[in-house]
C-alpha positions in Angstrom: -13.8 2.7 -27.8 -14.0 6.5 -27.4 -11.4 8.5 -25.7 -11.6 12.1 -24.9 -9.5 14.3 -27.2 -7.6 16.6 -24.9 -4.4 17.1 -27.0 -3.5 20.8 -27.1 -0.9 20.5 -29.9 -2.2 22.5 -32.9 -5.7 21.1 -32.9 -8.2 22.3 -35.5 -11.3 24.0 -34.3 -14.6 22.2 -34.4 -15.8 24.5 -37.2 -12.7 23.7 -39.2 -13.2 20.0 -38.7 -16.9 20.3 -39.7 -15.9 22.1 -42.8 -13.3 19.6 -43.8 -15.8 16.7 -43.1 -18.3 18.3 -45.4 -15.7 18.6 -48.1 -14.8 14.9 -47.7 -18.5 13.9 -47.7 -19.0 15.8 -51.0 -16.0 14.2 -52.6 -17.1 10.7 -51.6 -20.7 11.5 -52.7 -19.3 12.4 -56.2 -18.0 8.9 -56.5 -21.5 7.4 -56.0 -22.9 5.2 -53.2 -21.5 2.0 -54.6 -17.9 3.2 -54.9 -15.2 1.4 -53.0 -14.5 4.5 -50.9 -18.2 5.2 -50.2 -18.5 1.6 -49.1 -15.5 1.9 -46.8 -16.7 5.2 -45.3 -20.2 3.9 -44.6 -21.0 4.9 -41.0 -17.7 6.7 -40.6 -19.1 10.2 -41.2 -21.6 9.8 -38.3 -18.8 8.7 -36.0 -16.7 11.7 -37.1 -19.6 14.0 -36.4 -20.0 12.5 -32.9 -16.3 12.8 -32.3 -16.4 16.5 -33.2 -19.5 17.2 -31.1 -18.4 15.2 -28.0 -14.6 15.8 -28.2 -14.0 12.1 -28.6 -11.4 10.3 -30.7 -13.2 7.0 -31.3 -12.9 5.0 -34.5 -14.5 1.8 -35.7 -11.2 -0.1 -36.2 -10.1 0.4 -32.6 -13.6 -0.5 -31.4 -13.7 -3.7 -33.6 -10.3 -4.7 -32.2 -11.4 -4.2 -28.7 -14.6 -6.2 -29.4 -12.4 -9.0 -30.9 -10.3 -9.1 -27.8 -13.4 -9.2 -25.6 -14.8 -12.0 -27.7 -11.5 -14.0 -27.3 -11.7 -13.6 -23.6 -15.3 -14.6 -23.5 -14.6 -17.7 -25.6 -11.9 -18.7 -23.1 -14.4 -18.1 -20.2 -17.1 -20.2 -22.0 -14.6 -23.1 -22.3 -13.7 -22.8 -18.6 -17.3 -22.7 -17.6 -18.1 -25.7 -19.8 -15.4 -27.6 -18.0 -16.8 -26.6 -14.6 -20.3 -27.6 -15.7 -19.0 -31.0 -16.7 -17.2 -31.4 -13.4 -20.3 -30.5 -11.4 -22.4 -32.7 -13.5 -20.1 -35.7 -12.8 -20.1 -34.9 -9.1 -23.9 -34.7 -9.1 -24.1 -38.1 -10.9 -21.7 -39.6 -8.4 -23.7 -38.2 -5.5 -26.9 -39.5 -7.0 -25.3 -43.0 -7.3 -24.1 -42.8 -3.7 -27.6 -41.8 -2.6 -29.1 -44.8 -4.3 -26.6 -47.1 -2.5 -27.4 -45.5 0.8 -31.1 -45.8 0.3 -30.6 -49.5 -0.5 -28.6 -50.0 2.7 -31.3 -48.2 4.7 -33.9 -50.4 3.2 -31.9 -53.4 4.0 -31.5 -52.3 7.7 -35.2 -51.5 7.9 -36.3 -54.8 6.6 -33.8 -57.0 8.3 
């Protein structure tokens, strides 16, 4: 989820943010690509760069939580739709059985 960053309270400039981001990248790079920190930061630098360029305040943790909530909602919907499907299937089977009975009665009337 990305929200526009419009807070006026002592915000750093984009150039300051870019500079600090480069310093952080350099520190993480010194640790090596298989370090715990490098692993945790994988993909985060690109998000930070996008945030700076687009004046957004998005982060992957918030996005993951939002996706988790959406998944939970969709799971509930899937369960409800499955129940509806089963109900419609039962109704269709009952209607089909009734149709067979009515066809049999019609046949009896026609041949009597």
